[in-house]
SESE-879258 format. One record per residue (C-alpha): residue number from 1; residue in three letters; x, y, z. Coordinates in Angstrom, 2 decimals, decimal comma, padded with zeros to 5 digits. Each point is the difference from the previous one (the first is absolute). Last residue first. Example, Ala and Ser with C-alpha at 12.3 -4.5 7.8 and 13.67 -1.06 7.14 Angstrom:
BEGIN
{rec 2 "SER" {013,67 -001,06 007,14}};
{rec 1 "ALA" {-001,37 -003,44 000,66}};
***
This chain:
BEGIN
{rec 418 "UNK" {-140,81 060,84 -052,85}};
{rec 417 "UNK" {-002,43 000,74 -002,68}};
{rec 416 "UNK" {-003,01 -002,47 -000,46}};
{rec 415 "UNK" {-001,94 000,45 -003,20}};
{rec 414 "UNK" {-003,57 -000,14 000,07}};
{rec 413 "UNK" {-001,67 -001,87 -003,36}};
{rec 412 "UNK" {-001,57 002,01 -002,65}};
{rec 411 "UNK" {002,45 -000,36 -002,73}};
{rec 410 "UNK" {-001,18 001,74 -003,37}};
{rec 409 "UNK" {003,52 001,62 -000,82}};
{rec 408 "UNK" {002,92 -000,96 002,68}};
{rec 407 "UNK" {-000,75 002,65 003,14}};
{rec 406 "UNK" {001,90 003,76 000,03}};
{rec 405 "UNK" {001,05 001,02 003,61}};
{rec 404 "UNK" {001,25 003,27 000,60}};
{rec 403 "UNK" {002,48 000,44 002,95}};
{rec 402 "UNK" {000,82 003,48 001,57}};
{rec 401 "UNK" {002,99 001,23 002,98}};
{rec 400 "UNK" {000,27 001,98 002,36}};
{rec 399 "UNK" {003,43 -000,16 001,62}};
{rec 398 "UNK" {002,10 001,35 -002,47}};
{rec 397 "UNK" {-001,66 000,09 -003,18}};
{rec 396 "UNK" {-003,76 -001,02 -001,84}};
{rec 395 "UNK" {000,29 -002,30 -002,34}};
{rec 394 "UNK" {-000,65 -004,29 -000,31}};
{rec 393 "UNK" {-001,05 -001,93 -003,21}};
{rec 392 "UNK" {-001,58 -004,16 000,95}};
{rec 391 "UNK" {-001,02 -000,63 -003,54}};
{rec 390 "UNK" {003,46 -001,17 -000,89}};
{rec 389 "UNK" {-000,44 -002,45 002,75}};
{rec 388 "UNK" {-003,12 -001,59 -001,57}};
{rec 387 "UNK" {-003,72 000,65 001,82}};
{rec 386 "UNK" {-002,10 -003,34 -001,26}};
{rec 385 "UNK" {002,16 -002,26 -001,82}};
{rec 384 "UNK" {003,53 001,65 002,87}};
{rec 383 "UNK" {-002,07 -001,42 002,68}};
{rec 382 "UNK" {001,37 000,51 003,20}};
{rec 381 "UNK" {001,46 003,31 -001,27}};
{rec 380 "UNK" {004,26 000,66 000,44}};
{rec 379 "UNK" {000,38 003,29 001,32}};
{rec 378 "UNK" {003,59 002,47 000,07}};
{rec 377 "UNK" {000,11 002,81 001,80}};
{rec 376 "UNK" {003,59 002,50 -000,34}};
{rec 375 "UNK" {001,22 001,65 002,82}};
{rec 374 "UNK" {002,81 002,71 -000,71}};
{rec 373 "UNK" {-003,03 002,97 000,54}};
{rec 372 "UNK" {-001,34 -001,40 003,39}};
{rec 371 "UNK" {004,05 000,40 000,77}};
{rec 370 "UNK" {001,62 -002,87 001,39}};
{rec 369 "UNK" {001,02 -001,35 004,28}};
{rec 368 "UNK" {-003,68 -000,38 001,46}};
{rec 367 "UNK" {-001,95 -000,60 -002,74}};
{rec 366 "UNK" {-003,11 001,73 -001,23}};
{rec 365 "UNK" {-003,17 000,10 -002,51}};
{rec 364 "UNK" {-003,81 001,25 -000,25}};
{rec 363 "UNK" {-002,99 -001,45 -001,73}};
{rec 362 "UNK" {-002,40 001,41 -002,78}};
{rec 361 "UNK" {-002,28 -001,04 -001,99}};
{rec 360 "UNK" {-000,03 000,67 -003,62}};
{rec 359 "UNK" {-002,92 -000,37 -001,70}};
{rec 358 "UNK" {-000,73 -003,22 -000,61}};
{rec 357 "UNK" {000,92 -001,53 -003,71}};
{rec 356 "UNK" {-003,95 -000,47 -001,97}};
{rec 355 "UNK" {000,37 -003,40 -001,88}};
{rec 354 "UNK" {-003,00 -001,67 002,20}};
{rec 353 "UNK" {-000,98 003,05 002,10}};
{rec 352 "UNK" {002,24 000,26 003,35}};
{rec 351 "UNK" {-000,05 -000,69 003,53}};
{rec 350 "UNK" {003,12 000,24 003,26}};
{rec 349 "UNK" {000,55 -001,54 002,92}};
{rec 348 "UNK" {001,72 002,15 002,38}};
{rec 347 "UNK" {003,37 000,58 -000,29}};
{rec 346 "UNK" {002,25 000,25 003,02}};
{rec 345 "UNK" {003,40 001,85 000,56}};
{rec 344 "UNK" {003,11 -000,84 -001,25}};
{rec 343 "UNK" {003,21 000,00 001,02}};
{rec 342 "UNK" {003,67 -001,31 000,09}};
{rec 341 "UNK" {001,69 -002,85 001,00}};
{rec 340 "UNK" {002,64 001,27 003,33}};
{rec 339 "UNK" {003,40 000,24 -000,96}};
{rec 338 "UNK" {002,29 -000,88 003,01}};
{rec 337 "UNK" {002,76 002,51 000,36}};
{rec 336 "UNK" {003,62 -000,27 001,07}};
{rec 335 "UNK" {002,93 001,13 002,24}};
{rec 334 "UNK" {003,07 -001,74 -000,27}};
{rec 333 "UNK" {000,66 -003,08 002,02}};
{rec 332 "UNK" {001,50 000,21 003,72}};
{rec 331 "UNK" {001,69 -002,76 001,40}};
{rec 330 "UNK" {001,31 -000,70 003,92}};
{rec 329 "UNK" {002,39 -000,72 001,70}};
{rec 328 "UNK" {001,26 -003,54 000,62}};
{rec 327 "UNK" {000,13 -002,41 003,19}};
{rec 326 "UNK" {-003,56 -001,49 -000,58}};
{rec 325 "UNK" {-001,65 001,31 -003,31}};
{rec 324 "UNK" {-001,92 002,64 -001,40}};
{rec 323 "UNK" {-001,27 001,33 -003,58}};
{rec 322 "UNK" {-001,84 003,01 -000,15}};
{rec 321 "UNK" {-002,20 001,14 -002,14}};
{rec 320 "UNK" {-000,81 003,66 -001,37}};
{rec 319 "UNK" {-003,38 001,93 -001,19}};
{rec 318 "UNK" {-000,05 003,21 -001,13}};
{rec 317 "UNK" {-002,66 -000,14 -002,52}};
{rec 316 "UNK" {-003,93 -001,41 000,46}};
{rec 315 "UNK" {-002,56 -002,69 -000,81}};
{rec 314 "UNK" {-001,06 -003,02 002,01}};
{rec 313 "UNK" {000,33 -002,98 -000,76}};
{rec 312 "UNK" {003,97 -000,87 000,74}};
{rec 311 "UNK" {001,46 -002,96 -001,61}};
{rec 310 "UNK" {003,30 -002,30 000,54}};
{rec 309 "UNK" {-000,45 -003,16 -001,77}};
{rec 308 "UNK" {003,87 -001,30 -001,13}};
{rec 307 "UNK" {002,51 001,23 002,05}};
{rec 306 "UNK" {003,72 -000,35 -000,83}};
{rec 305 "UNK" {002,29 -001,15 002,64}};
{rec 304 "UNK" {003,96 -000,11 000,24}};
{rec 303 "UNK" {002,76 -000,06 002,35}};
{rec 302 "UNK" {000,55 -004,09 -000,24}};
{rec 301 "UNK" {-003,61 000,00 -000,59}};
{rec 300 "UNK" {-000,93 -003,27 002,34}};
{rec 299 "UNK" {002,90 -001,95 001,49}};
{rec 298 "UNK" {002,07 003,30 -000,21}};
{rec 297 "UNK" {-003,45 001,76 001,72}};
{rec 296 "UNK" {-001,52 002,89 -001,92}};
{rec 295 "UNK" {-003,33 -001,97 001,25}};
{rec 294 "UNK" {-003,49 001,65 -001,22}};
{rec 293 "UNK" {-003,09 001,43 002,01}};
{rec 292 "UNK" {-002,37 002,54 -001,92}};
{rec 291 "UNK" {-001,88 -002,29 -002,48}};
{rec 290 "UNK" {-002,89 001,88 -001,44}};
{rec 289 "UNK" {-001,96 003,21 001,75}};
{rec 288 "UNK" {001,63 003,23 001,03}};
{rec 287 "UNK" {-002,47 001,94 001,71}};
{rec 286 "UNK" {-001,17 002,53 -000,54}};
{rec 285 "UNK" {000,68 003,61 -000,06}};
{rec 284 "UNK" {003,72 002,48 -000,27}};
{rec 283 "UNK" {003,36 -001,14 001,86}};
{rec 282 "UNK" {001,17 -003,04 001,67}};
{rec 281 "UNK" {-001,33 -002,47 -002,21}};
{rec 280 "UNK" {001,46 -002,55 001,57}};
{rec 279 "UNK" {003,00 -003,23 -001,30}};
{rec 278 "UNK" {001,42 -003,00 001,70}};
{rec 277 "UNK" {003,04 -001,14 -000,08}};
{rec 276 "UNK" {000,52 -004,35 001,53}};
{rec 275 "UNK" {003,43 -000,37 000,85}};
{rec 274 "UNK" {001,02 -004,08 -000,55}};
{rec 273 "UNK" {003,37 -001,26 -000,50}};
{rec 272 "UNK" {001,98 003,36 002,30}};
{rec 271 "UNK" {001,13 002,76 -002,44}};
{rec 270 "UNK" {004,11 000,63 001,88}};
{rec 269 "UNK" {000,98 000,59 -003,76}};
{rec 268 "UNK" {-003,10 000,38 -001,97}};
{rec 267 "UNK" {001,55 003,03 -002,38}};
{rec 266 "UNK" {-000,96 002,69 -002,16}};
{rec 265 "UNK" {002,13 002,94 -000,10}};
{rec 264 "UNK" {-001,97 002,71 001,55}};
{rec 263 "UNK" {002,95 001,72 002,32}};
{rec 262 "UNK" {-002,01 -001,27 002,93}};
{rec 261 "UNK" {000,08 -003,53 -001,62}};
{rec 260 "UNK" {-002,75 -001,53 -001,80}};
{rec 259 "UNK" {-003,20 -001,95 000,25}};
{rec 258 "UNK" {-002,01 000,25 -003,22}};
{rec 257 "UNK" {-004,14 000,75 -000,53}};
{rec 256 "UNK" {-002,54 000,09 -002,92}};
{rec 255 "UNK" {-002,92 001,19 -000,37}};
{rec 254 "UNK" {-002,71 -000,68 -002,62}};
{rec 253 "UNK" {-000,36 001,69 -003,27}};
{rec 252 "UNK" {-004,29 000,16 -000,93}};
{rec 251 "UNK" {-000,69 -000,18 002,74}};
{rec 250 "UNK" {-003,01 -002,17 001,10}};
{rec 249 "UNK" {-003,46 000,71 -001,66}};
{rec 248 "UNK" {-002,97 001,42 001,48}};
{rec 247 "UNK" {000,86 003,32 000,57}};
{rec 246 "UNK" {003,19 001,52 -002,00}};
{rec 245 "UNK" {003,70 -000,65 000,47}};
{rec 244 "UNK" {002,56 000,61 -002,83}};
{rec 243 "UNK" {003,13 000,06 002,79}};
{rec 242 "UNK" {001,61 -002,12 002,99}};
{rec 241 "UNK" {004,44 001,19 000,01}};
{rec 240 "UNK" {001,80 -002,76 -001,33}};
{rec 239 "UNK" {002,99 -000,20 001,58}};
{rec 238 "UNK" {-001,13 000,73 003,48}};
{rec 237 "UNK" {002,54 000,23 003,16}};
{rec 236 "UNK" {000,27 -002,40 003,08}};
{rec 235 "UNK" {002,95 001,12 002,40}};
{rec 234 "UNK" {002,94 -001,52 002,13}};
{rec 233 "UNK" {001,51 -002,99 -001,96}};
{rec 232 "UNK" {004,35 -000,09 000,47}};
{rec 231 "UNK" {002,63 001,92 -001,97}};
{rec 230 "UNK" {000,15 -000,82 -003,55}};
{rec 229 "UNK" {003,22 -001,17 -000,54}};
{rec 228 "UNK" {004,10 001,72 -000,44}};
{rec 227 "UNK" {003,12 -001,36 -001,23}};
{rec 226 "UNK" {003,21 000,94 001,00}};
{rec 225 "UNK" {003,05 -001,96 -002,05}};
{rec 224 "UNK" {003,58 000,89 001,76}};
{rec 223 "UNK" {003,65 000,61 -001,41}};
{rec 222 "UNK" {-001,26 -000,75 -003,41}};
{rec 221 "UNK" {003,28 000,91 -002,84}};
{rec 220 "UNK" {-002,15 001,70 -002,07}};
{rec 219 "UNK" {-002,53 -000,27 -002,98}};
{rec 218 "UNK" {-002,84 001,04 002,07}};
{rec 217 "UNK" {000,19 002,05 002,48}};
{rec 216 "UNK" {-003,31 000,92 000,47}};
{rec 215 "UNK" {000,55 003,36 -001,13}};
{rec 214 "UNK" {002,29 -001,07 -003,48}};
{rec 213 "UNK" {002,94 001,16 -000,50}};
{rec 212 "UNK" {002,03 -002,97 001,48}};
{rec 211 "UNK" {003,99 -000,31 001,03}};
{rec 210 "UNK" {001,87 -003,25 -000,10}};
{rec 209 "UNK" {002,11 -000,42 002,79}};
{rec 208 "UNK" {002,92 -002,60 -001,27}};
{rec 207 "UNK" {002,97 001,64 001,08}};
{rec 206 "UNK" {-000,84 003,08 002,36}};
{rec 205 "UNK" {001,43 003,72 -000,32}};
{rec 204 "UNK" {-000,74 001,74 001,86}};
{rec 203 "UNK" {-002,27 003,61 -001,02}};
{rec 202 "UNK" {-003,17 -000,29 000,98}};
{rec 201 "UNK" {-003,32 -001,35 -001,96}};
{rec 200 "UNK" {-001,27 004,00 -000,69}};
{rec 199 "UNK" {-000,64 -001,14 -003,32}};
{rec 198 "UNK" {000,05 -003,75 -001,53}};
{rec 197 "UNK" {-001,83 -000,92 003,41}};
{rec 196 "UNK" {001,52 -002,64 002,57}};
{rec 195 "UNK" {-002,70 -002,34 000,79}};
{rec 194 "UNK" {-002,89 -000,56 002,75}};
{rec 193 "UNK" {-002,40 -002,25 -001,97}};
{rec 192 "UNK" {-003,99 000,73 -001,37}};
{rec 191 "UNK" {-003,29 -000,88 000,74}};
{rec 190 "UNK" {-003,03 002,63 000,76}};
{rec 189 "UNK" {-003,42 -000,12 001,35}};
{rec 188 "UNK" {-002,26 003,03 -002,04}};
{rec 187 "UNK" {-000,97 000,43 003,05}};
{rec 186 "UNK" {000,90 -000,06 003,69}};
{rec 185 "UNK" {003,06 002,70 -001,06}};
{rec 184 "UNK" {003,40 000,43 000,86}};
{rec 183 "UNK" {000,72 -003,41 000,74}};
{rec 182 "UNK" {002,30 -001,09 003,31}};
{rec 181 "UNK" {003,45 -000,56 001,15}};
{rec 180 "UNK" {002,71 -000,65 002,21}};
{rec 179 "UNK" {003,58 -000,83 -000,18}};
{rec 178 "UNK" {000,39 -001,94 003,39}};
{rec 177 "UNK" {002,81 001,04 002,19}};
{rec 176 "UNK" {001,32 -003,43 001,28}};
{rec 175 "UNK" {001,03 -000,74 -003,70}};
{rec 174 "UNK" {-001,24 002,96 -001,94}};
{rec 173 "UNK" {003,27 000,41 -002,10}};
{rec 172 "UNK" {002,98 -003,15 -001,07}};
{rec 171 "UNK" {002,81 000,26 -001,86}};
{rec 170 "UNK" {002,45 -002,28 -000,38}};
{rec 169 "UNK" {003,25 -000,19 -000,95}};
{rec 168 "UNK" {003,08 -001,97 -002,14}};
{rec 167 "UNK" {003,28 001,44 000,85}};
{rec 166 "UNK" {002,85 002,10 -001,78}};
{rec 165 "UNK" {-002,13 002,45 -002,22}};
{rec 164 "UNK" {000,99 003,09 001,86}};
{rec 163 "UNK" {-000,94 002,49 002,09}};
{rec 162 "UNK" {-003,61 000,09 -000,46}};
{rec 161 "UNK" {-002,04 002,93 001,66}};
{rec 160 "UNK" {-003,71 -000,18 -000,23}};
{rec 159 "UNK" {-003,64 002,05 000,81}};
{rec 158 "UNK" {-002,76 -001,76 -000,29}};
{rec 157 "UNK" {-003,12 002,30 -001,21}};
{rec 156 "UNK" {-003,86 -001,40 000,98}};
{rec 155 "UNK" {-002,89 001,72 -003,44}};
{rec 154 "UNK" {-003,42 000,73 000,20}};
{rec 153 "UNK" {-000,59 000,92 003,59}};
{rec 152 "UNK" {002,42 002,85 000,17}};
{rec 151 "UNK" {002,19 -000,14 002,29}};
{rec 150 "UNK" {001,01 -003,65 000,83}};
{rec 149 "UNK" {004,26 -000,01 000,60}};
{rec 148 "UNK" {001,60 -003,28 000,50}};
{rec 147 "UNK" {004,43 000,36 -000,08}};
{rec 146 "UNK" {003,05 -001,91 -000,57}};
{rec 145 "UNK" {003,39 -000,35 001,13}};
{rec 144 "UNK" {003,18 -002,07 -001,45}};
{rec 143 "UNK" {-001,12 -001,53 -002,23}};
{rec 142 "UNK" {002,97 -002,10 -001,22}};
{rec 141 "UNK" {000,43 -002,49 002,38}};
{rec 140 "UNK" {000,95 000,75 003,83}};
{rec 139 "UNK" {-003,12 -000,61 001,63}};
{rec 138 "UNK" {-003,61 -001,40 -002,37}};
{rec 137 "UNK" {-002,13 001,75 -000,45}};
{rec 136 "UNK" {-003,42 001,05 001,69}};
{rec 135 "UNK" {-002,94 003,07 -000,54}};
{rec 134 "UNK" {-003,00 001,14 002,68}};
{rec 133 "UNK" {-003,38 000,25 -001,38}};
{rec 132 "UNK" {-001,15 004,28 001,12}};
{rec 131 "UNK" {-002,94 -000,09 001,05}};
{rec 130 "UNK" {-002,05 003,55 -000,42}};
{rec 129 "UNK" {000,43 000,42 -002,98}};
{rec 128 "UNK" {-002,19 -003,61 -000,72}};
{rec 127 "UNK" {000,31 -000,32 -004,10}};
{rec 126 "UNK" {-002,57 000,22 -002,26}};
{rec 125 "UNK" {-002,01 -002,22 -002,59}};
{rec 124 "UNK" {-002,43 000,39 -003,25}};
{rec 123 "UNK" {002,74 000,93 -002,35}};
{rec 122 "UNK" {002,85 -002,61 000,96}};
{rec 121 "UNK" {002,66 001,29 003,04}};
{rec 120 "UNK" {002,93 001,52 -001,52}};
{rec 119 "UNK" {003,83 -001,21 001,13}};
{rec 118 "UNK" {001,98 002,60 000,10}};
{rec 117 "UNK" {004,41 -001,34 -000,42}};
{rec 116 "UNK" {002,30 002,44 001,42}};
{rec 115 "UNK" {003,45 001,22 -000,47}};
{rec 114 "UNK" {002,14 001,09 003,20}};
{rec 113 "UNK" {002,99 -001,89 -000,94}};
{rec 112 "UNK" {000,69 -002,08 -002,69}};
{rec 111 "UNK" {002,38 -003,35 -001,32}};
{rec 110 "UNK" {-002,90 -001,74 -002,54}};
{rec 109 "UNK" {-002,08 -002,20 002,15}};
{rec 108 "UNK" {-000,32 -003,37 -002,36}};
{rec 107 "UNK" {003,95 000,76 000,52}};
{rec 106 "UNK" {000,07 -003,86 002,32}};
{rec 105 "UNK" {-002,07 -001,80 -002,11}};
{rec 104 "UNK" {-003,43 -001,92 000,40}};
{rec 103 "UNK" {-000,29 003,20 002,75}};
{rec 102 "UNK" {-003,63 -000,26 002,05}};
{rec 101 "UNK" {-002,49 002,54 000,40}};
{rec 100 "UNK" {-002,40 -001,17 002,53}};
{rec 99 "UNK" {-003,57 001,44 000,83}};
{rec 98 "UNK" {-001,52 -000,93 003,25}};
{rec 97 "UNK" {-003,49 -001,03 000,36}};
{rec 96 "UNK" {-002,85 002,76 000,33}};
{rec 95 "UNK" {-001,98 001,51 002,19}};
{rec 94 "UNK" {-003,58 001,14 -001,25}};
{rec 93 "UNK" {-001,16 003,30 001,80}};
{rec 92 "UNK" {-003,95 000,88 000,98}};
{rec 91 "UNK" {-002,53 001,79 -001,40}};
{rec 90 "UNK" {-003,30 000,17 002,08}};
{rec 89 "UNK" {-002,59 001,82 -002,01}};
{rec 88 "UNK" {001,53 -000,28 -003,14}};
{rec 87 "UNK" {002,36 003,12 -001,66}};
{rec 86 "UNK" {003,12 -001,88 000,51}};
{rec 85 "UNK" {-000,60 -003,13 -000,90}};
{rec 84 "UNK" {-000,26 -002,80 002,78}};
{rec 83 "UNK" {-003,49 -000,65 -001,08}};
{rec 82 "UNK" {001,35 -000,79 -003,35}};
{rec 81 "UNK" {000,63 -003,14 001,28}};
{rec 80 "UNK" {003,85 -000,62 -000,29}};
{rec 79 "UNK" {000,22 -003,43 -002,58}};
{rec 78 "UNK" {003,79 000,17 -000,84}};
{rec 77 "UNK" {002,57 002,15 002,09}};
{rec 76 "UNK" {000,94 -003,16 002,27}};
{rec 75 "UNK" {003,44 -000,58 -001,30}};
{rec 74 "UNK" {002,99 002,41 -001,26}};
{rec 73 "UNK" {002,25 -001,21 -003,08}};
{rec 72 "UNK" {002,42 -002,15 000,82}};
{rec 71 "UNK" {003,04 001,61 -002,68}};
{rec 70 "UNK" {002,80 -001,62 -001,71}};
{rec 69 "UNK" {002,47 002,59 -000,88}};
{rec 68 "UNK" {002,36 -001,16 -003,36}};
{rec 67 "UNK" {002,20 -003,19 -001,26}};
{rec 66 "UNK" {001,37 000,11 -003,03}};
{rec 65 "UNK" {003,70 000,84 001,03}};
{rec 64 "UNK" {-000,22 -002,51 002,90}};
{rec 63 "UNK" {-001,05 -003,20 -002,80}};
{rec 62 "UNK" {002,64 001,32 -002,34}};
{rec 61 "UNK" {002,21 -000,13 002,98}};
{rec 60 "UNK" {-000,66 -003,36 001,25}};
{rec 59 "UNK" {000,00 -001,95 -004,34}};
{rec 58 "UNK" {003,13 001,85 -000,22}};
{rec 57 "UNK" {001,37 -001,03 003,27}};
{rec 56 "UNK" {-001,35 -003,78 -000,52}};
{rec 55 "UNK" {001,49 -000,25 -003,46}};
{rec 54 "UNK" {002,87 001,23 001,11}};
{rec 53 "UNK" {000,24 -002,38 002,54}};
{rec 52 "UNK" {-000,98 -003,26 -001,62}};
{rec 51 "UNK" {001,91 001,03 -002,90}};
{rec 50 "UNK" {003,31 -000,13 002,54}};
{rec 49 "UNK" {-001,19 -003,09 001,65}};
{rec 48 "UNK" {-000,19 -001,44 -003,60}};
{rec 47 "UNK" {003,70 001,24 -000,45}};
{rec 46 "UNK" {000,86 -001,39 002,73}};
{rec 45 "UNK" {-001,84 -003,67 -000,69}};
{rec 44 "UNK" {002,12 -000,17 -002,93}};
{rec 43 "UNK" {-001,35 000,61 -003,72}};
{rec 42 "UNK" {-000,95 -002,90 -002,11}};
{rec 41 "UNK" {-000,35 002,01 -003,24}};
{rec 40 "UNK" {-000,82 -001,61 -003,58}};
{rec 39 "UNK" {-001,68 -003,32 000,20}};
{rec 38 "UNK" {-000,80 000,58 003,78}};
{rec 37 "UNK" {-002,68 002,59 -001,46}};
{rec 36 "UNK" {-000,49 002,01 003,88}};
{rec 35 "UNK" {-003,27 -000,26 001,17}};
{rec 34 "UNK" {000,20 -003,24 002,88}};
{rec 33 "UNK" {004,05 001,80 000,41}};
{rec 32 "UNK" {-002,00 002,10 002,17}};
{rec 31 "UNK" {-001,71 -001,39 001,97}};
{rec 30 "UNK" {002,42 -002,52 001,21}};
{rec 29 "UNK" {002,52 002,94 000,40}};
{rec 28 "UNK" {-002,32 001,54 002,43}};
{rec 27 "UNK" {-000,35 -002,90 001,96}};
{rec 26 "UNK" {004,21 -000,84 -000,44}};
{rec 25 "UNK" {000,83 003,17 000,69}};
{rec 24 "UNK" {-001,96 000,73 002,96}};
{rec 23 "UNK" {000,65 -004,05 001,80}};
{rec 22 "UNK" {004,48 001,05 -000,65}};
{rec 21 "UNK" {-000,49 002,92 001,75}};
{rec 20 "UNK" {000,74 003,16 -002,33}};
{rec 19 "UNK" {003,27 001,98 001,38}};
{rec 18 "UNK" {-001,08 004,08 000,90}};
{rec 17 "UNK" {001,33 003,16 -001,50}};
{rec 16 "UNK" {-002,03 003,07 000,81}};
{rec 15 "UNK" {-003,00 000,83 -002,22}};
{rec 14 "UNK" {000,35 003,24 -001,81}};
{rec 13 "UNK" {-003,46 001,85 -000,55}};
{rec 12 "UNK" {-001,86 003,07 -000,85}};
{rec 11 "UNK" {001,39 000,48 -003,94}};
{rec 10 "UNK" {000,86 -003,45 -000,12}};
{rec 9 "UNK" {002,81 -002,71 001,42}};
{rec 8 "UNK" {-000,05 -004,15 000,80}};
{rec 7 "UNK" {003,50 -001,17 000,85}};
{rec 6 "UNK" {-000,21 -003,29 000,48}};
{rec 5 "UNK" {003,47 -002,57 001,30}};
{rec 4 "UNK" {-001,73 -003,04 -001,23}};
{rec 3 "UNK" {002,57 -003,17 002,37}};
{rec 2 "UNK" {000,52 -003,28 -002,98}};
{rec 1 "UNK" {-001,77 -002,92 000,96}};
***
């Protein structure tokens, strides 16, 4: 077995001279001999070993040259309740896990001094400017200084000094003093990711970080997914108002209600399996008739109830319903009117001669909601062979009306008028 001095040179590396061990030669040589065309080429193990080193180096060099930074995004930012939003009754911050940026190549962080990486919160979220997250890096490598500032609730600024490209660096943001975030409003709920904006994203050159032009950060490198969910059900709300009501009949438009969070997002969060909602007439005269109690719990109405047979038989305006349930704020309906039936004064029995119309018979009409001159009269004979419907003719105006009844020819029976 010959000794094989190996010299491997490249742009970045020159290996030290060494002798090949017999066992290593045998292993590599055996594998490469299987690949060599034996008929035309029988390389020595020394040549094969040189090839093996060269192939390995070229492969490693190609991988190293194409590597970019890897990003571990901040965790803990999904499913943040709207009840924690800045405009909530009790706003609160959510602490995120750390953001970690690790080089895949020694030159991923370009050599620089005082450059910035600006990370932006997606639309609908904001950073806590009162709590500054910490930032760390591995001492003795290329990054020699790093600071973070949150002076704007919409963005976080990281300032770096990178002295060279001789080591693999790692930057960690918020591992002990966490990044804190919250939704800006409770409705509509927001979603997105922390991102580097295409405009105003800082001056640092970092291989592998993709910027985004979208307000939610989509399309860019993800530094932390954020999402807001509707809050806990805290109130009732009418989603269909009572209406088209008349005495003697159920409402033409029956009311329905839902449970909502404090921002009027429909919500079943926190609802028990069973929860009775009672509706009552709280303005105007009544009483309110029909089925007034319905179950809105998750095992019944699932956050929605719809009434079917409510009725008020007392005419009037400014009627209002109130829906109530334990643990939820009440809901007030819009004001509505209940139309009463028009009134018609009584008419005493009338007689007339054969084939002779009656004289105009006076009576009065009225309605609580409709002017008398807008009321339309109609009549139906109980015996159209004695008095055809067309022979009942109304006259007069406003509240004072008349009716003339003409019997059919040659009929002597007594008609019955309603």
